[in-house]
C-alpha positions in Angstrom: 44.4 2.5 -56.1 41.5 4.9 -56.3 39.1 1.9 -55.7 41.1 0.8 -52.7 41.1 4.3 -51.1 37.4 4.6 -51.7 36.8 1.2 -50.1 38.8 2.2 -47.0 36.9 5.5 -46.6 33.6 3.6 -46.7 35.0 0.9 -44.3 35.5 3.4 -41.5 38.3 4.5 -39.1 39.0 1.0 -37.7 39.7 -0.5 -41.2 41.9 2.5 -42.0 44.0 1.9 -38.9 44.6 -1.7 -39.9 45.4 -0.9 -43.5 47.4 2.3 -43.1 50.7 2.1 -45.1 54.0 3.6 -44.3 54.9 5.4 -47.6 58.1 6.8 -48.8 58.4 9.3 -45.9 58.4 6.6 -43.3 60.9 4.5 -45.2 63.2 7.6 -45.2 62.7 8.2 -41.5 63.4 4.6 -40.6 66.5 4.6 -42.8 67.8 7.8 -41.2 67.2 6.4 -37.7 68.2 2.8 -37.9 70.0 1.9 -41.1 73.6 0.7 -40.9 75.6 0.4 -44.1 75.9 -3.2 -45.2 74.0 -4.5 -42.2 70.5 -2.9 -41.9 68.4 -1.4 -44.7 64.7 -0.6 -45.4 62.6 -1.0 -48.5 58.8 -0.9 -49.1 56.7 -3.9 -50.0 54.0 -3.8 -52.6 51.7 -2.0 -50.2 54.2 0.6 -49.1 54.8 -1.0 -45.7 58.4 -1.2 -44.5 60.5 -4.4 -45.0 63.7 -4.6 -42.9 66.7 -6.1 -44.5 69.3 -7.6 -42.2 72.8 -8.7 -43.3 76.0 -10.0 -41.6 78.7 -12.5 -41.6 76.3 -15.4 -41.4 73.8 -14.4 -44.1 70.8 -12.2 -44.9 67.2 -12.0 -43.8 64.1 -9.9 -44.7 61.3 -9.2 -42.2 58.0 -7.5 -42.9 56.7 -5.0 -40.4 53.2 -6.0 -41.4 52.7 -9.0 -39.1 56.4 -9.5 -38.4 56.6 -12.1 -41.1 60.1 -13.2 -42.2 60.2 -13.3 -46.0 63.7 -14.6 -46.5 66.7 -16.2 -44.8 69.8 -17.1 -46.7 72.7 -18.4 -44.6 76.1 -17.5 -46.0 77.1 -20.1 -48.6 73.7 -21.8 -48.5 70.3 -21.7 -50.2 67.1 -19.9 -49.2 65.5 -21.5 -46.1 61.9 -20.2 -46.5 59.4 -21.0 -49.2 57.7 -18.1 -50.9 55.1 -18.6 -53.6 55.7 -17.0 -57.0 52.8 -14.7 -56.3 54.6 -13.4 -53.2 53.9 -13.7 -49.4 53.0 -10.1 -48.5 49.4 -9.4 -47.5 46.9 -8.0 -50.0 45.4 -4.9 -48.3 42.1 -5.5 -50.2 41.8 -8.7 -48.1 43.7 -8.2 -44.9 42.4 -11.3 -43.4 43.2 -13.7 -46.2 45.9 -16.2 -45.5 49.0 -16.1 -47.7 51.3 -19.1 -47.5 55.0 -18.6 -47.3 57.8 -17.1 -45.3 57.6 -17.4 -41.5 54.5 -15.7 -40.1 53.7 -15.0 -36.4 50.5 -16.5 -35.0 48.9 -14.6 -32.1 46.6 -14.6 -30.0 45.0 -17.7 -31.2 46.2 -20.6 -33.4 44.2 -21.8 -36.4 40.6 -21.7 -35.2 41.5 -22.8 -31.6 40.6 -20.0 -29.2 39.2 -17.8 -32.0 36.4 -15.5 -30.9 33.0 -16.7 -32.1 30.8 -14.3 -33.9 27.1 -14.2 -33.1 24.6 -14.9 -35.8 23.5 -11.3 -35.8 27.0 -9.9 -35.8 28.0 -12.1 -38.8 24.8 -11.2 -40.7 25.4 -7.4 -40.2 28.9 -7.8 -41.4 28.1 -9.9 -44.4 25.3 -7.5 -45.5 27.5 -4.5 -45.1 25.6 -3.1 -42.1 28.7 -3.2 -39.9 32.4 -2.5 -40.6 33.5 -4.9 -37.9 36.2 -7.3 -39.1 35.6 -11.1 -39.0 37.9 -13.1 -36.7 40.5 -14.6 -39.0 42.4 -17.9 -38.8 45.7 -17.6 -36.8 44.9 -14.3 -35.1 45.1 -10.7 -35.9 48.8 -10.0 -35.2 49.8 -11.3 -38.7 47.8 -8.5 -40.4 48.8 -5.7 -38.0 51.5 -3.2 -38.8 54.2 -3.4 -36.1 56.3 -0.5 -35.0 60.1 -0.7 -35.4 61.3 -0.3 -31.8 65.0 -1.0 -32.5 67.4 -2.3 -35.1 71.0 -2.8 -34.0 74.3 -4.4 -34.7 76.2 -6.3 -32.1 79.4 -7.8 -33.5 78.4 -10.6 -35.9 74.7 -10.4 -34.9 72.1 -8.1 -36.5 68.7 -7.8 -34.8 65.4 -6.2 -35.3 62.8 -5.4 -32.6 59.1 -4.9 -33.5 56.2 -4.2 -31.2 52.5 -3.7 -31.1 50.1 -2.7 -28.3 46.4 -3.1 -27.7 44.2 -0.7 -29.7 40.6 -0.1 -30.5 40.9 -2.6 -33.3 42.5 -5.3 -31.2 39.7 -4.9 -28.6 37.2 -5.9 -31.3 38.5 -9.4 -30.7 40.1 -9.6 -27.2 39.9 -7.2 -24.2 43.6 -7.6 -23.4 45.8 -4.7 -22.3 49.1 -5.9 -23.7 52.3 -5.2 -25.4 53.7 -7.8 -27.9 57.3 -7.6 -28.8 59.0 -9.6 -31.5 62.8 -9.8 -31.7 64.5 -11.4 -34.7 68.3 -11.9 -34.5 70.4 -12.9 -37.5 73.6 -14.6 -36.4 74.9 -18.2 -36.7 71.3 -19.1 -36.3 68.0 -17.2 -37.0 66.6 -16.6 -33.5 63.1 -15.4 -32.6 61.7 -14.1 -29.3 58.0 -13.3 -28.9 57.2 -11.6 -25.6 53.6 -11.0 -24.4 53.3 -8.5 -21.6 50.2 -8.2 -19.6 49.7 -4.4 -18.9 46.2 -4.8 -17.5 44.7 -5.7 -14.1 43.3 -9.1 -15.1 45.0 -12.3 -16.3 44.3 -13.4 -19.9 44.9 -16.6 -21.9 46.1 -17.0 -25.5 47.5 -19.4 -28.0 50.5 -18.5 -30.2 52.9 -20.0 -32.7 55.6 -19.7 -35.3 54.4 -20.9 -38.8 57.6 -21.3 -40.9 57.1 -22.6 -44.4 60.4 -24.3 -45.1 61.6 -24.7 -48.7 62.2 -28.3 -49.7 63.1 -30.1 -52.9 60.1 -32.4 -52.7 58.0 -32.7 -49.5 57.2 -36.4 -50.2 60.9 -37.2 -50.0 61.5 -35.5 -46.6 61.1 -36.7 -43.0 61.2 -35.2 -39.5 63.2 -36.3 -36.5 62.8 -35.5 -32.8 59.2 -36.9 -32.3 60.2 -40.4 -31.2 58.2 -41.4 -28.1 55.9 -38.4 -28.0 52.1 -38.5 -27.9 50.4 -37.2 -31.1 47.2 -36.6 -32.9 46.2 -35.8 -36.5 44.1 -33.0 -37.9 41.2 -35.4 -37.6 41.8 -36.1 -33.9 42.6 -33.1 -31.8 43.0 -34.7 -28.4 46.2 -36.5 -27.3 45.9 -39.8 -25.6 48.2 -42.6 -24.4 47.2 -44.8 -27.3 48.9 -42.6 -29.9 52.7 -42.5 -29.4 55.0 -42.0 -32.4 58.1 -44.2 -32.9 61.1 -43.4 -35.0 61.4 -40.8 -37.8 58.3 -39.1 -39.2 57.7 -39.4 -42.9 56.1 -36.2 -44.2 52.8 -36.7 -45.9 49.7 -34.5 -46.6 47.8 -33.4 -43.5 48.8 -32.2 -40.1 50.3 -34.1 -37.1 50.3 -32.5 -33.7 52.8 -33.6 -31.1 52.6 -33.0 -27.4 56.3 -32.3 -26.5 55.6 -32.8 -22.8 57.8 -30.0 -21.6 58.1 -26.3 -22.7 61.2 -27.1 -24.8 61.7 -29.1 -28.0 64.3 -29.7 -30.7 63.2 -31.2 -34.1 64.8 -31.5 -37.5 63.4 -31.4 -41.0 65.5 -33.7 -43.2 65.7 -33.0 -47.0 68.1 -35.3 -49.0 67.3 -33.4 -52.2 68.8 -30.1 -50.8 71.4 -32.1 -48.7 70.4 -30.3 -45.5 68.4 -30.6 -42.4 66.8 -27.7 -40.6 66.9 -27.6 -36.8 63.9 -26.1 -35.1 64.4 -25.5 -31.3 61.8 -23.7 -29.2 61.0 -22.9 -25.6 57.8 -21.5 -24.0 55.2 -23.8 -25.5 54.4 -27.4 -25.6 53.1 -28.5 -29.1 54.9 -28.9 -32.4 52.8 -29.3 -35.6 54.0 -30.7 -38.9 52.0 -29.9 -42.0 52.2 -30.7 -45.6 49.5 -29.7 -48.1 47.0 -31.8 -50.0 46.7 -31.4 -53.7 43.4 -29.5 -54.2 41.1 -30.6 -57.0 40.6 -26.9 -58.0 44.3 -26.6 -58.7 45.0 -24.1 -55.9 45.1 -23.7 -52.1 44.3 -20.1 -51.6 47.4 -18.4 -53.1 49.3 -21.6 -53.5 49.0 -23.4 -56.8 49.3 -27.2 -56.8 52.5 -27.0 -58.8 54.1 -25.3 -55.7 52.6 -27.5 -53.0 55.4 -30.0 -52.9 58.0 -27.3 -52.3 57.1 -26.6 -48.7 56.8 -28.3 -45.3 55.7 -26.6 -42.1 57.1 -27.5 -38.7 55.4 -25.2 -36.2 56.2 -24.7 -32.5 52.9 -23.6 -31.0 50.5 -23.6 -28.1 47.6 -25.4 -29.6 45.8 -28.0 -27.5 44.0 -27.0 -24.3 46.9 -28.1 -22.1 49.2 -25.8 -23.9 47.1 -22.6 -23.6 49.3 -19.7 -22.2 48.0 -17.7 -19.2 49.7 -14.3 -18.5 49.0 -12.7 -15.1 48.9 -8.9 -14.6 52.3 -7.3 -14.6 53.9 -10.5 -16.0 55.3 -11.5 -19.4 55.4 -14.8 -21.3 58.4 -15.5 -23.6 58.2 -17.8 -26.6 61.4 -18.5 -28.5 62.4 -20.3 -31.7 65.9 -20.9 -33.0 66.5 -22.1 -36.5 69.8 -23.5 -37.9 70.8 -25.3 -41.1 72.9 -28.4 -40.9 74.4 -30.7 -43.5 72.5 -34.0 -44.1 
């Protein structure tokens, strides 16, 4: 811990803002303000950041305030929906920009490396040699490593919901000049419903990419398949442009790699079918045009970042996102863009 604190002090004010933890006092304050017995509770993760626990008639869920990542969703009478590695899925504050597989992270304001700000040679050199405390642009955007504010937590009949928000800051302007408010609402009911709202509070329009990146728990990824892509144009992770010569037909067998589907309209419904767990997970989304399906390769080193090969086969990602150029979102001054995802578990 002492090493970590020393490192933050040397890294400067910007790094300290990104890495600030909540601590016991904030957990107590959040509990006093928002907790509802049997429905809403708070705990600290390994870094001291708040994790919000939702419960109700239809199940339980846990959401991190760091990045708005969902750690768990267990429908009543059912099994866990999200995969989490044995090593956990919460960020290591010694490496805020490392990618930890598992749960359901939020991707914003770029997806993968698409739309990611490019560092100059001099800027990268200064950072790598320790002459600058500027952060490197990281895959999938900075929202996933930012500590969100709890704006509301409420109970409405059988539904339990959490509202998290973040706004532009000195740290966000290291990457993008947007004046914005980003609001994430997660509602636990018969389904697990997400709403991600980007509000332009500035005087100029801006463009972004975004996505939900759920890691679904499966019995064996190589025995699963996806439905809902029949007749849609697609590309693979080796071909990033859609064209009329690539149209998928029928069910999609899940295999290592990434397939990117142009869903044509800003609405889609797909299913991940898993005979081993005797269920299929319905993924419905509005507001963006692409859906990506991903399954990991076995890495010769035995690991993929924090994911050992032994765990690779236990997860499949189906990701609603704005990814290709045609799907980039533009938000005009004074306007908002809403991106939703609704998850449900059905019997197979």
